[in-house]
C-alpha positions in Angstrom: 2.0 12.0 15.7 4.2 12.6 18.7 7.6 13.8 17.7 7.0 16.7 19.9 7.9 17.1 23.5 6.4 16.0 26.7 4.4 19.2 27.3 2.9 19.1 23.8 1.8 15.5 24.4 0.4 16.5 27.7 -1.5 19.4 26.2 -2.9 17.4 23.4 -4.3 14.7 25.7 -5.7 17.2 28.2 -7.4 19.3 25.4 -9.0 16.2 24.0 -10.3 15.2 27.4 -11.6 18.7 28.1 -13.4 18.7 24.8 -15.0 15.3 25.7 -16.0 16.8 29.1 -14.0 14.3 31.2 -13.2 15.3 34.8 -9.5 16.2 35.1 -8.7 15.2 38.6 -5.3 15.6 40.1 -4.8 11.9 39.8 -5.7 11.8 36.1 -3.5 14.8 35.4 -0.5 13.2 37.1 -1.1 9.9 35.2 -1.2 11.9 31.9 2.0 13.8 32.9 3.7 10.6 33.7 2.7 8.9 30.4 3.8 12.0 28.5 7.2 12.0 30.1 7.9 8.3 30.0 9.0 7.1 26.6 9.9 3.7 28.0 6.4 2.3 27.3 5.6 1.9 31.0 3.4 -0.8 32.4 0.5 0.1 34.8 2.5 -0.8 37.9 5.4 1.4 36.7 2.9 4.3 36.2 1.4 3.6 39.7 4.8 3.7 41.4 5.8 6.9 39.6 2.5 8.7 40.2 2.4 7.5 43.8 5.7 9.4 44.5 3.8 12.6 43.9 0.4 11.6 45.0 0.6 9.0 47.7 -3.1 8.4 47.9 -3.6 7.4 44.3 -5.0 3.8 43.9 -4.0 1.2 41.3 -7.7 1.0 40.3 -7.5 4.9 39.3 -4.4 4.1 37.2 -6.1 1.2 35.4 -9.4 3.2 34.9 -7.5 6.2 33.5 -5.4 4.0 31.3 -8.6 2.3 29.9 -10.2 5.7 29.4 -7.2 7.1 27.5 -7.1 3.9 25.3 -10.8 4.1 24.6 -10.3 7.7 23.4 -7.4 6.7 21.2 -4.9 8.8 23.1 -2.6 6.0 24.1 -1.9 2.5 22.7 -1.7 -0.7 24.7 0.9 -3.3 23.9 -0.5 -6.6 25.1 1.8 -9.6 25.8 1.2 -13.1 27.0 4.4 -13.4 28.9 4.8 -10.0 30.6 2.8 -7.0 31.8 1.0 -4.9 29.2 2.7 -1.6 28.3 1.4 1.8 27.2 2.5 4.1 24.5 1.6 7.7 23.9 2.7 7.4 20.3 -0.5 6.4 18.6 0.9 6.9 15.1 1.7 3.9 13.0 5.2 2.8 13.9 7.3 -0.3 14.7 8.0 -1.3 18.2 11.4 -2.7 18.9 11.2 -5.1 21.8 14.2 -6.5 23.6 13.7 -10.1 24.6 16.2 -9.9 27.4 15.6 -6.6 29.3 12.1 -5.9 27.9 12.9 -2.4 26.7 10.6 -1.1 24.0 11.7 1.6 21.5 9.7 3.3 18.8 11.0 3.0 15.2 9.3 5.9 13.4 10.8 5.9 10.0 8.7 5.1 6.9 6.9 1.8 7.2 7.1 -0.9 4.4 3.6 -0.2 3.3 1.2 2.7 4.0 -2.5 2.1 4.9 -3.3 3.7 1.5 -1.1 1.3 -0.5 -2.6 -1.7 1.3 -6.1 -0.5 0.4 -5.1 0.3 -3.2 -3.6 -3.2 -3.6 -6.1 -5.4 -1.8 -9.2 -3.3 -1.2 -8.8 -3.9 2.6 -9.0 -0.6 4.5 -6.6 -0.8 7.6 -7.8 1.2 10.6 -4.7 0.6 12.8 -1.7 -1.7 13.0 0.7 -3.3 15.4 4.0 -4.1 14.1 6.9 -5.3 16.3 10.4 -6.6 16.0 11.8 -8.8 18.7 15.5 -9.1 19.3 18.2 -7.6 21.6 18.8 -4.0 22.2 22.3 -2.6 21.9 22.9 -2.7 25.7 21.9 -6.4 26.0 24.0 -7.3 22.9 27.0 -5.5 24.4 26.6 -7.4 27.7 26.3 -10.7 25.9 29.6 -10.1 24.1 31.5 -9.8 27.5 
């Protein structure tokens, strides 16, 4: 869904929220801007720190509330972990997340998936509504550092 640039992502999210008649406060707009520009799958505290650089009075509760609203509207995805902070992704299309076990970096792998939702439904009768698919390993940078 989001092979487009930061401004396109931002416009899509804002247009959706306007259509749903959400208030678009300066804080919400800055959180959206930050999410759209950060492809690193930031956590809530990362977003809070980045937004606070531009809007010093923003609260962490505003960040969490906005993230929850965006998630509820299907505009972002939340990657939940038991051993680290949850992370947020503006790419809500079906894709594989590549997660480094050492540095925590998360990358999107957006090439064709092994099975489409349609193929799964055709083969099993089960209709998938969403998915979460992850590979855990070591990113190139961490692998290179380990070789030294």
